[in-house]
LODRENDO-677270 format. One record per residue (C-alpha): residue number from 1; chain; x, y, z. Coordinates in nm, 2 decimals. Layout:
! residues N
nr->NUM, kette->A, east->X, north->Y, up->Z
...
This chain:
! residues 394
nr->1, kette->A, east->-2.81, north->0.16, up->-2.41
nr->2, kette->A, east->-2.84, north->0.03, up->-2.05
nr->3, kette->A, east->-2.88, north->0.33, up->-1.81
nr->4, kette->A, east->-2.59, north->0.22, up->-1.60
nr->5, kette->A, east->-2.36, north->0.21, up->-1.91
nr->6, kette->A, east->-2.50, north->0.55, up->-2.02
nr->7, kette->A, east->-2.41, north->0.70, up->-1.68
nr->8, kette->A, east->-2.06, north->0.55, up->-1.70
nr->9, kette->A, east->-2.01, north->0.68, up->-2.05
nr->10, kette->A, east->-2.11, north->1.03, up->-1.94
nr->11, kette->A, east->-1.87, north->1.01, up->-1.65
nr->12, kette->A, east->-1.58, north->0.90, up->-1.88
nr->13, kette->A, east->-1.64, north->1.21, up->-2.09
nr->14, kette->A, east->-1.65, north->1.46, up->-1.81
nr->15, kette->A, east->-1.37, north->1.72, up->-1.79
nr->16, kette->A, east->-1.35, north->1.70, up->-1.42
nr->17, kette->A, east->-1.43, north->1.39, up->-1.21
nr->18, kette->A, east->-1.49, north->1.36, up->-0.84
nr->19, kette->A, east->-1.35, north->1.03, up->-0.72
nr->20, kette->A, east->-1.32, north->0.88, up->-0.37
nr->21, kette->A, east->-1.02, north->0.66, up->-0.32
nr->22, kette->A, east->-1.03, north->0.40, up->-0.04
nr->23, kette->A, east->-0.73, north->0.22, up->0.11
nr->24, kette->A, east->-0.72, north->-0.03, up->0.39
nr->25, kette->A, east->-0.37, north->-0.16, up->0.46
nr->26, kette->A, east->-0.21, north->-0.45, up->0.64
nr->27, kette->A, east->-0.18, north->-0.24, up->0.96
nr->28, kette->A, east->-0.56, north->-0.26, up->1.00
nr->29, kette->A, east->-0.57, north->0.08, up->1.17
nr->30, kette->A, east->-0.86, north->0.21, up->0.96
nr->31, kette->A, east->-1.00, north->0.30, up->0.62
nr->32, kette->A, east->-0.82, north->0.59, up->0.44
nr->33, kette->A, east->-1.09, north->0.79, up->0.25
nr->34, kette->A, east->-0.96, north->1.05, up->0.00
nr->35, kette->A, east->-1.20, north->1.28, up->-0.20
nr->36, kette->A, east->-1.02, north->1.39, up->-0.52
nr->37, kette->A, east->-1.09, north->1.59, up->-0.83
nr->38, kette->A, east->-0.93, north->1.47, up->-1.15
nr->39, kette->A, east->-0.89, north->1.62, up->-1.49
nr->40, kette->A, east->-0.71, north->1.46, up->-1.79
nr->41, kette->A, east->-0.55, north->1.12, up->-1.79
nr->42, kette->A, east->-0.22, north->0.95, up->-1.82
nr->43, kette->A, east->0.08, north->1.19, up->-1.81
nr->44, kette->A, east->-0.16, north->1.49, up->-1.85
nr->45, kette->A, east->-0.35, north->1.40, up->-1.53
nr->46, kette->A, east->-0.41, north->1.69, up->-1.29
nr->47, kette->A, east->-0.56, north->1.62, up->-0.95
nr->48, kette->A, east->-0.66, north->1.80, up->-0.63
nr->49, kette->A, east->-0.71, north->1.64, up->-0.29
nr->50, kette->A, east->-1.02, north->1.80, up->-0.16
nr->51, kette->A, east->-1.08, north->1.60, up->0.17
nr->52, kette->A, east->-0.91, north->1.32, up->0.35
nr->53, kette->A, east->-0.98, north->1.12, up->0.66
nr->54, kette->A, east->-0.87, north->0.79, up->0.82
nr->55, kette->A, east->-1.18, north->0.63, up->0.97
nr->56, kette->A, east->-1.06, north->0.41, up->1.26
nr->57, kette->A, east->-1.15, north->0.04, up->1.28
nr->58, kette->A, east->-1.28, north->-0.08, up->1.62
nr->59, kette->A, east->-1.11, north->-0.37, up->1.81
nr->60, kette->A, east->-1.39, north->-0.61, up->1.70
nr->61, kette->A, east->-1.33, north->-0.55, up->1.33
nr->62, kette->A, east->-0.95, north->-0.59, up->1.37
nr->63, kette->A, east->-0.99, north->-0.92, up->1.55
nr->64, kette->A, east->-1.23, north->-1.05, up->1.29
nr->65, kette->A, east->-0.99, north->-0.97, up->1.01
nr->66, kette->A, east->-0.70, north->-1.12, up->1.19
nr->67, kette->A, east->-0.88, north->-1.45, up->1.20
nr->68, kette->A, east->-0.84, north->-1.48, up->0.82
nr->69, kette->A, east->-0.54, north->-1.24, up->0.76
nr->70, kette->A, east->-0.23, north->-1.40, up->0.61
nr->71, kette->A, east->-0.33, north->-1.75, up->0.73
nr->72, kette->A, east->-0.32, north->-2.07, up->0.51
nr->73, kette->A, east->-0.60, north->-2.23, up->0.70
nr->74, kette->A, east->-0.91, north->-2.02, up->0.77
nr->75, kette->A, east->-1.28, north->-2.06, up->0.85
nr->76, kette->A, east->-1.44, north->-2.04, up->0.50
nr->77, kette->A, east->-1.77, north->-1.92, up->0.64
nr->78, kette->A, east->-1.60, north->-1.64, up->0.82
nr->79, kette->A, east->-1.42, north->-1.54, up->0.50
nr->80, kette->A, east->-1.74, north->-1.54, up->0.31
nr->81, kette->A, east->-1.92, north->-1.33, up->0.57
nr->82, kette->A, east->-1.64, north->-1.08, up->0.59
nr->83, kette->A, east->-1.63, north->-1.02, up->0.21
nr->84, kette->A, east->-1.99, north->-0.88, up->0.23
nr->85, kette->A, east->-1.95, north->-0.72, up->0.57
nr->86, kette->A, east->-1.64, north->-0.52, up->0.47
nr->87, kette->A, east->-1.81, north->-0.39, up->0.15
nr->88, kette->A, east->-2.11, north->-0.27, up->0.36
nr->89, kette->A, east->-1.89, north->-0.13, up->0.63
nr->90, kette->A, east->-1.67, north->0.07, up->0.39
nr->91, kette->A, east->-1.99, north->0.20, up->0.22
nr->92, kette->A, east->-2.11, north->0.33, up->0.56
nr->93, kette->A, east->-1.78, north->0.49, up->0.63
nr->94, kette->A, east->-1.79, north->0.67, up->0.29
nr->95, kette->A, east->-2.13, north->0.80, up->0.37
nr->96, kette->A, east->-2.02, north->0.92, up->0.71
nr->97, kette->A, east->-1.73, north->1.11, up->0.56
nr->98, kette->A, east->-1.95, north->1.27, up->0.29
nr->99, kette->A, east->-2.19, north->1.39, up->0.56
nr->100, kette->A, east->-1.91, north->1.53, up->0.76
nr->101, kette->A, east->-1.76, north->1.71, up->0.46
nr->102, kette->A, east->-2.11, north->1.83, up->0.35
nr->103, kette->A, east->-2.06, north->1.67, up->0.01
nr->104, kette->A, east->-2.37, north->1.53, up->-0.16
nr->105, kette->A, east->-2.34, north->1.17, up->-0.28
nr->106, kette->A, east->-2.47, north->1.26, up->-0.62
nr->107, kette->A, east->-2.17, north->1.48, up->-0.68
nr->108, kette->A, east->-1.93, north->1.18, up->-0.65
nr->109, kette->A, east->-1.87, north->1.01, up->-0.98
nr->110, kette->A, east->-1.68, north->0.71, up->-0.87
nr->111, kette->A, east->-1.55, north->0.52, up->-0.57
nr->112, kette->A, east->-1.22, north->0.34, up->-0.60
nr->113, kette->A, east->-1.19, north->0.06, up->-0.35
nr->114, kette->A, east->-0.87, north->-0.14, up->-0.28
nr->115, kette->A, east->-1.05, north->-0.37, up->-0.04
nr->116, kette->A, east->-0.87, north->-0.55, up->0.24
nr->117, kette->A, east->-0.58, north->-0.78, up->0.15
nr->118, kette->A, east->-0.60, north->-1.10, up->0.33
nr->119, kette->A, east->-0.34, north->-1.31, up->0.14
nr->120, kette->A, east->-0.07, north->-1.24, up->-0.11
nr->121, kette->A, east->0.08, north->-1.54, up->-0.29
nr->122, kette->A, east->0.33, north->-1.46, up->-0.57
nr->123, kette->A, east->0.47, north->-1.78, up->-0.74
nr->124, kette->A, east->0.82, north->-1.73, up->-0.59
nr->125, kette->A, east->0.66, north->-1.75, up->-0.25
nr->126, kette->A, east->0.41, north->-2.03, up->-0.28
nr->127, kette->A, east->0.64, north->-2.24, up->-0.51
nr->128, kette->A, east->0.36, north->-2.46, up->-0.65
nr->129, kette->A, east->0.45, north->-2.51, up->-1.01
nr->130, kette->A, east->0.09, north->-2.57, up->-1.13
nr->131, kette->A, east->-0.04, north->-2.24, up->-0.99
nr->132, kette->A, east->0.03, north->-1.88, up->-1.10
nr->133, kette->A, east->0.08, north->-1.56, up->-0.90
nr->134, kette->A, east->-0.22, north->-1.49, up->-0.69
nr->135, kette->A, east->-0.35, north->-1.23, up->-0.44
nr->136, kette->A, east->-0.68, north->-1.19, up->-0.26
nr->137, kette->A, east->-0.86, north->-0.88, up->-0.14
nr->138, kette->A, east->-1.20, north->-0.89, up->0.02
nr->139, kette->A, east->-1.47, north->-0.62, up->0.06
nr->140, kette->A, east->-1.71, north->-0.68, up->-0.22
nr->141, kette->A, east->-1.76, north->-0.38, up->-0.46
nr->142, kette->A, east->-2.12, north->-0.46, up->-0.53
nr->143, kette->A, east->-2.21, north->-0.41, up->-0.16
nr->144, kette->A, east->-2.02, north->-0.09, up->-0.15
nr->145, kette->A, east->-2.19, north->0.04, up->-0.46
nr->146, kette->A, east->-2.54, north->-0.05, up->-0.34
nr->147, kette->A, east->-2.47, north->0.10, up->0.00
nr->148, kette->A, east->-2.36, north->0.43, up->-0.14
nr->149, kette->A, east->-2.54, north->0.45, up->-0.48
nr->150, kette->A, east->-2.21, north->0.54, up->-0.64
nr->151, kette->A, east->-2.04, north->0.34, up->-0.92
nr->152, kette->A, east->-1.76, north->0.15, up->-0.76
nr->153, kette->A, east->-1.44, north->0.02, up->-0.91
nr->154, kette->A, east->-1.26, north->-0.24, up->-0.71
nr->155, kette->A, east->-1.04, north->-0.55, up->-0.71
nr->156, kette->A, east->-0.76, north->-0.37, up->-0.90
nr->157, kette->A, east->-0.49, north->-0.62, up->-0.83
nr->158, kette->A, east->-0.65, north->-0.91, up->-1.02
nr->159, kette->A, east->-0.60, north->-0.77, up->-1.36
nr->160, kette->A, east->-0.23, north->-0.71, up->-1.29
nr->161, kette->A, east->-0.19, north->-1.07, up->-1.18
nr->162, kette->A, east->-0.39, north->-1.20, up->-1.48
nr->163, kette->A, east->-0.16, north->-1.00, up->-1.71
nr->164, kette->A, east->0.15, north->-1.17, up->-1.56
nr->165, kette->A, east->0.23, north->-0.94, up->-1.28
nr->166, kette->A, east->0.24, north->-1.02, up->-0.91
nr->167, kette->A, east->-0.04, north->-0.78, up->-0.81
nr->168, kette->A, east->0.20, north->-0.55, up->-0.62
nr->169, kette->A, east->0.31, north->-0.29, up->-0.59
nr->170, kette->A, east->0.04, north->-0.10, up->-0.78
nr->171, kette->A, east->0.17, north->0.23, up->-0.67
nr->172, kette->A, east->0.39, north->0.22, up->-0.98
nr->173, kette->A, east->0.12, north->0.36, up->-1.21
nr->174, kette->A, east->0.02, north->0.65, up->-0.99
nr->175, kette->A, east->0.38, north->0.73, up->-0.89
nr->176, kette->A, east->0.48, north->0.76, up->-1.26
nr->177, kette->A, east->0.18, north->0.98, up->-1.35
nr->178, kette->A, east->0.19, north->1.21, up->-1.04
nr->179, kette->A, east->0.56, north->1.19, up->-0.92
nr->180, kette->A, east->0.78, north->1.21, up->-1.23
nr->181, kette->A, east->1.00, north->1.51, up->-1.29
nr->182, kette->A, east->1.24, north->1.54, up->-1.58
nr->183, kette->A, east->1.59, north->1.62, up->-1.47
nr->184, kette->A, east->1.55, north->1.47, up->-1.12
nr->185, kette->A, east->1.61, north->1.11, up->-1.01
nr->186, kette->A, east->1.34, north->1.03, up->-0.76
nr->187, kette->A, east->1.24, north->0.74, up->-0.54
nr->188, kette->A, east->0.89, north->0.74, up->-0.41
nr->189, kette->A, east->0.91, north->0.53, up->-0.10
nr->190, kette->A, east->0.59, north->0.39, up->0.07
nr->191, kette->A, east->0.64, north->0.28, up->0.43
nr->192, kette->A, east->0.32, north->0.08, up->0.48
nr->193, kette->A, east->0.30, north->-0.27, up->0.63
nr->194, kette->A, east->0.53, north->-0.37, up->0.35
nr->195, kette->A, east->0.78, north->-0.12, up->0.22
nr->196, kette->A, east->0.78, north->-0.06, up->-0.15
nr->197, kette->A, east->0.92, north->0.20, up->-0.39
nr->198, kette->A, east->0.92, north->0.34, up->-0.74
nr->199, kette->A, east->1.23, north->0.47, up->-0.90
nr->200, kette->A, east->1.17, north->0.75, up->-1.15
nr->201, kette->A, east->1.47, north->0.83, up->-1.36
nr->202, kette->A, east->1.57, north->1.19, up->-1.45
nr->203, kette->A, east->1.56, north->1.12, up->-1.82
nr->204, kette->A, east->1.19, north->1.03, up->-1.78
nr->205, kette->A, east->1.25, north->0.70, up->-1.97
nr->206, kette->A, east->0.97, north->0.45, up->-1.90
nr->207, kette->A, east->1.21, north->0.17, up->-1.99
nr->208, kette->A, east->1.42, north->0.22, up->-1.68
nr->209, kette->A, east->1.15, north->0.28, up->-1.42
nr->210, kette->A, east->1.15, north->0.02, up->-1.14
nr->211, kette->A, east->0.88, north->-0.05, up->-0.88
nr->212, kette->A, east->0.92, north->-0.32, up->-0.62
nr->213, kette->A, east->0.85, north->-0.43, up->-0.27
nr->214, kette->A, east->1.16, north->-0.42, up->-0.04
nr->215, kette->A, east->1.04, north->-0.62, up->0.25
nr->216, kette->A, east->0.88, north->-0.54, up->0.59
nr->217, kette->A, east->0.78, north->-0.18, up->0.65
nr->218, kette->A, east->0.57, north->-0.14, up->0.97
nr->219, kette->A, east->0.44, north->-0.49, up->0.99
nr->220, kette->A, east->0.71, north->-0.64, up->1.22
nr->221, kette->A, east->0.73, north->-0.33, up->1.44
nr->222, kette->A, east->0.36, north->-0.32, up->1.47
nr->223, kette->A, east->0.33, north->-0.69, up->1.55
nr->224, kette->A, east->0.59, north->-0.66, up->1.82
nr->225, kette->A, east->0.41, north->-0.36, up->1.97
nr->226, kette->A, east->0.08, north->-0.56, up->1.98
nr->227, kette->A, east->0.24, north->-0.87, up->2.13
nr->228, kette->A, east->0.46, north->-0.71, up->2.40
nr->229, kette->A, east->0.30, north->-0.37, up->2.47
nr->230, kette->A, east->-0.06, north->-0.41, up->2.38
nr->231, kette->A, east->-0.02, north->-0.11, up->2.15
nr->232, kette->A, east->-0.11, north->-0.09, up->1.78
nr->233, kette->A, east->0.22, north->0.07, up->1.68
nr->234, kette->A, east->0.52, north->0.26, up->1.83
nr->235, kette->A, east->0.38, north->0.61, up->1.85
nr->236, kette->A, east->0.66, north->0.86, up->1.82
nr->237, kette->A, east->0.91, north->0.57, up->1.82
nr->238, kette->A, east->0.91, north->0.60, up->2.20
nr->239, kette->A, east->0.96, north->0.23, up->2.25
nr->240, kette->A, east->1.24, north->0.20, up->1.99
nr->241, kette->A, east->1.42, north->0.50, up->2.12
nr->242, kette->A, east->1.42, north->0.35, up->2.47
nr->243, kette->A, east->1.58, north->0.02, up->2.35
nr->244, kette->A, east->1.92, north->-0.09, up->2.21
nr->245, kette->A, east->1.98, north->-0.26, up->1.88
nr->246, kette->A, east->2.09, north->-0.63, up->1.91
nr->247, kette->A, east->2.34, north->-0.68, up->1.63
nr->248, kette->A, east->2.31, north->-1.06, up->1.64
nr->249, kette->A, east->1.94, north->-1.06, up->1.59
nr->250, kette->A, east->1.97, north->-0.79, up->1.32
nr->251, kette->A, east->2.21, north->-1.01, up->1.12
nr->252, kette->A, east->1.97, north->-1.31, up->1.15
nr->253, kette->A, east->1.67, north->-1.10, up->1.04
nr->254, kette->A, east->1.86, north->-0.99, up->0.73
nr->255, kette->A, east->1.96, north->-1.34, up->0.62
nr->256, kette->A, east->1.64, north->-1.42, up->0.43
nr->257, kette->A, east->1.70, north->-1.49, up->0.05
nr->258, kette->A, east->1.42, north->-1.24, up->-0.04
nr->259, kette->A, east->1.65, north->-0.95, up->0.02
nr->260, kette->A, east->1.91, north->-1.08, up->-0.23
nr->261, kette->A, east->1.65, north->-1.15, up->-0.50
nr->262, kette->A, east->1.64, north->-0.94, up->-0.81
nr->263, kette->A, east->1.40, north->-0.65, up->-0.86
nr->264, kette->A, east->1.10, north->-0.63, up->-0.91
nr->265, kette->A, east->0.95, north->-0.86, up->-0.64
nr->266, kette->A, east->0.67, north->-0.86, up->-0.40
nr->267, kette->A, east->0.60, north->-1.01, up->-0.06
nr->268, kette->A, east->0.37, north->-0.98, up->0.24
nr->269, kette->A, east->0.30, north->-1.07, up->0.61
nr->270, kette->A, east->0.26, north->-1.43, up->0.50
nr->271, kette->A, east->0.65, north->-1.43, up->0.50
nr->272, kette->A, east->0.74, north->-1.15, up->0.74
nr->273, kette->A, east->0.56, north->-1.20, up->1.07
nr->274, kette->A, east->0.63, north->-1.28, up->1.43
nr->275, kette->A, east->0.71, north->-1.64, up->1.34
nr->276, kette->A, east->0.98, north->-1.51, up->1.11
nr->277, kette->A, east->1.11, north->-1.30, up->1.40
nr->278, kette->A, east->1.10, north->-1.60, up->1.64
nr->279, kette->A, east->1.31, north->-1.81, up->1.40
nr->280, kette->A, east->1.57, north->-1.53, up->1.38
nr->281, kette->A, east->1.57, north->-1.51, up->1.76
nr->282, kette->A, east->1.64, north->-1.88, up->1.78
nr->283, kette->A, east->1.92, north->-1.86, up->1.53
nr->284, kette->A, east->2.08, north->-1.57, up->1.72
nr->285, kette->A, east->2.01, north->-1.70, up->2.07
nr->286, kette->A, east->1.81, north->-1.38, up->2.15
nr->287, kette->A, east->1.48, north->-1.55, up->2.27
nr->288, kette->A, east->1.50, north->-1.35, up->2.60
nr->289, kette->A, east->1.56, north->-1.01, up->2.44
nr->290, kette->A, east->1.41, north->-0.71, up->2.61
nr->291, kette->A, east->1.09, north->-0.62, up->2.42
nr->292, kette->A, east->1.21, north->-0.26, up->2.38
nr->293, kette->A, east->1.54, north->-0.38, up->2.23
nr->294, kette->A, east->1.33, north->-0.60, up->2.00
nr->295, kette->A, east->1.13, north->-0.31, up->1.87
nr->296, kette->A, east->1.45, north->-0.10, up->1.83
nr->297, kette->A, east->1.62, north->-0.38, up->1.64
nr->298, kette->A, east->1.31, north->-0.43, up->1.41
nr->299, kette->A, east->1.31, north->-0.06, up->1.33
nr->300, kette->A, east->1.67, north->-0.06, up->1.24
nr->301, kette->A, east->1.63, north->-0.38, up->1.04
nr->302, kette->A, east->1.35, north->-0.21, up->0.84
nr->303, kette->A, east->1.57, north->0.09, up->0.77
nr->304, kette->A, east->1.87, north->-0.12, up->0.67
nr->305, kette->A, east->1.69, north->-0.34, up->0.42
nr->306, kette->A, east->1.53, north->-0.03, up->0.25
nr->307, kette->A, east->1.86, north->0.16, up->0.24
nr->308, kette->A, east->2.05, north->-0.15, up->0.12
nr->309, kette->A, east->1.81, north->-0.20, up->-0.16
nr->310, kette->A, east->1.81, north->0.16, up->-0.28
nr->311, kette->A, east->2.19, north->0.20, up->-0.26
nr->312, kette->A, east->2.26, north->-0.14, up->-0.43
nr->313, kette->A, east->2.04, north->-0.06, up->-0.72
nr->314, kette->A, east->2.07, north->0.31, up->-0.78
nr->315, kette->A, east->2.33, north->0.58, up->-0.77
nr->316, kette->A, east->2.43, north->0.67, up->-0.41
nr->317, kette->A, east->2.42, north->1.04, up->-0.48
nr->318, kette->A, east->2.15, north->1.29, up->-0.60
nr->319, kette->A, east->1.84, north->1.08, up->-0.53
nr->320, kette->A, east->1.54, north->1.27, up->-0.42
nr->321, kette->A, east->1.34, north->1.04, up->-0.19
nr->322, kette->A, east->0.98, north->1.11, up->-0.10
nr->323, kette->A, east->0.84, north->0.90, up->0.19
nr->324, kette->A, east->0.47, north->0.82, up->0.25
nr->325, kette->A, east->0.27, north->0.57, up->0.46
nr->326, kette->A, east->0.26, north->0.53, up->0.84
nr->327, kette->A, east->0.63, north->0.47, up->0.87
nr->328, kette->A, east->0.69, north->0.83, up->0.75
nr->329, kette->A, east->0.56, north->0.94, up->1.09
nr->330, kette->A, east->0.82, north->0.72, up->1.28
nr->331, kette->A, east->1.10, north->0.96, up->1.37
nr->332, kette->A, east->1.35, north->0.69, up->1.46
nr->333, kette->A, east->1.29, north->0.51, up->1.13
nr->334, kette->A, east->1.33, north->0.83, up->0.93
nr->335, kette->A, east->1.64, north->0.92, up->1.12
nr->336, kette->A, east->1.79, north->0.58, up->1.05
nr->337, kette->A, east->1.71, north->0.61, up->0.68
nr->338, kette->A, east->1.87, north->0.95, up->0.65
nr->339, kette->A, east->2.18, north->0.82, up->0.85
nr->340, kette->A, east->2.22, north->0.53, up->0.61
nr->341, kette->A, east->2.17, north->0.75, up->0.30
nr->342, kette->A, east->2.34, north->1.07, up->0.39
nr->343, kette->A, east->2.40, north->1.18, up->0.03
nr->344, kette->A, east->2.03, north->1.17, up->-0.06
nr->345, kette->A, east->1.75, north->1.40, up->0.03
nr->346, kette->A, east->1.46, north->1.24, up->0.21
nr->347, kette->A, east->1.13, north->1.44, up->0.23
nr->348, kette->A, east->0.77, north->1.37, up->0.31
nr->349, kette->A, east->0.56, north->1.30, up->0.00
nr->350, kette->A, east->0.35, north->1.60, up->0.10
nr->351, kette->A, east->0.62, north->1.80, up->-0.09
nr->352, kette->A, east->0.46, north->1.65, up->-0.40
nr->353, kette->A, east->0.11, north->1.74, up->-0.30
nr->354, kette->A, east->0.05, north->1.39, up->-0.18
nr->355, kette->A, east->0.02, north->1.38, up->0.20
nr->356, kette->A, east->0.19, north->1.08, up->0.35
nr->357, kette->A, east->-0.12, north->0.92, up->0.50
nr->358, kette->A, east->-0.34, north->0.99, up->0.19
nr->359, kette->A, east->-0.11, north->0.89, up->-0.09
nr->360, kette->A, east->-0.22, north->0.53, up->-0.14
nr->361, kette->A, east->-0.59, north->0.62, up->-0.13
nr->362, kette->A, east->-0.52, north->0.90, up->-0.39
nr->363, kette->A, east->-0.34, north->0.65, up->-0.61
nr->364, kette->A, east->-0.63, north->0.41, up->-0.62
nr->365, kette->A, east->-0.86, north->0.70, up->-0.71
nr->366, kette->A, east->-0.62, north->0.77, up->-0.99
nr->367, kette->A, east->-0.64, north->0.41, up->-1.11
nr->368, kette->A, east->-1.02, north->0.45, up->-1.12
nr->369, kette->A, east->-0.98, north->0.77, up->-1.33
nr->370, kette->A, east->-0.75, north->0.57, up->-1.57
nr->371, kette->A, east->-1.00, north->0.29, up->-1.58
nr->372, kette->A, east->-1.27, north->0.51, up->-1.73
nr->373, kette->A, east->-1.07, north->0.77, up->-1.92
nr->374, kette->A, east->-0.72, north->0.64, up->-1.98
nr->375, kette->A, east->-0.52, north->0.40, up->-2.20
nr->376, kette->A, east->-0.27, north->0.13, up->-2.09
nr->377, kette->A, east->0.08, north->0.27, up->-2.03
nr->378, kette->A, east->0.39, north->0.07, up->-2.11
nr->379, kette->A, east->0.63, north->0.11, up->-1.82
nr->380, kette->A, east->0.93, north->-0.11, up->-1.85
nr->381, kette->A, east->0.83, north->-0.48, up->-1.82
nr->382, kette->A, east->0.52, north->-0.41, up->-1.61
nr->383, kette->A, east->0.17, north->-0.52, up->-1.74
nr->384, kette->A, east->0.03, north->-0.25, up->-1.96
nr->385, kette->A, east->-0.33, north->-0.28, up->-1.84
nr->386, kette->A, east->-0.62, north->-0.08, up->-1.70
nr->387, kette->A, east->-0.73, north->-0.22, up->-1.37
nr->388, kette->A, east->-1.05, north->-0.26, up->-1.17
nr->389, kette->A, east->-1.39, north->-0.42, up->-1.19
nr->390, kette->A, east->-1.71, north->-0.21, up->-1.22
nr->391, kette->A, east->-2.01, north->-0.23, up->-0.98
nr->392, kette->A, east->-2.32, north->-0.02, up->-1.03
nr->393, kette->A, east->-2.52, north->0.13, up->-0.75
nr->394, kette->A, east->-2.86, north->0.05, up->-0.89
């Protein structure tokens, strides 16, 4: 047997696996690196988060990514170069973290790399009848594996799309395995660039689990902060708290047909961006709105579309909501969510042993564990597949 396959076979049989999960989201703030220990698989999975760090991106990297991010027309050479560059860069960041944590590379069994999403194109969005759902993440797994010497599993979303899904949200599988609790109706809410959730019913029935994108999470708020305040995001919600909500603009923002579409569904910054905000401003005659009022309005808009979706689709009482992602650190957003859903408990996902900032990286590490040790799980109408492509480090 090929030595790489022998190594992979040995890893698959190990009682405990050390897996690094990597997540780079649409906010482009940095690479989330989570070192996890897993045992078991499927609903018998047990995990421990050993180390976590977000390695910040520099301004050069952010600007390079924005040249190809969510754009229909891009420089193909730039895109090609970035695919290799990001793989190498993420490999270097992993090695830096391991050195800082005093963890030997040889003790790591697998790296699970989400890559950098640059375009998300479900069929309902691109509307080209001859083409299927599609999504694209860059940051080549072979480069990452060769840089670190660790078997790398990457490009998870492609299998989901190939099996008939939209490639998002993939949090579903990890949420079900790590977040379910019989006797308790739960919503695991991720407040990343795009907000998504997984509903986990109290009866633990896989046939009624729902996972879906909701719409903008931080993406519009962050874009406005960059545009008008030269800040990456609204730290502590200071800008939003200093502004006033404009009801006319709020109504125009909520008028998009995506919000009325049936669940499950997915979307991205290709739809919800500053051009979208500009159109809403024109429709509401708010082109001259104070920038702080704009950020306040966008924050309330985000809270309202999330609350509207949850209250419309699930019982208004007794839901236990666990929030993760960068938005969970936005006090104004969290206050608005609790105000809009007063009969429901809203907690940080840390209460589940999944720190808000680390959750997505952990979930991709879990997908890697499933890829080598699990079996496909049938969850409602979602594709029952194991995801990820394997790259060997030698």
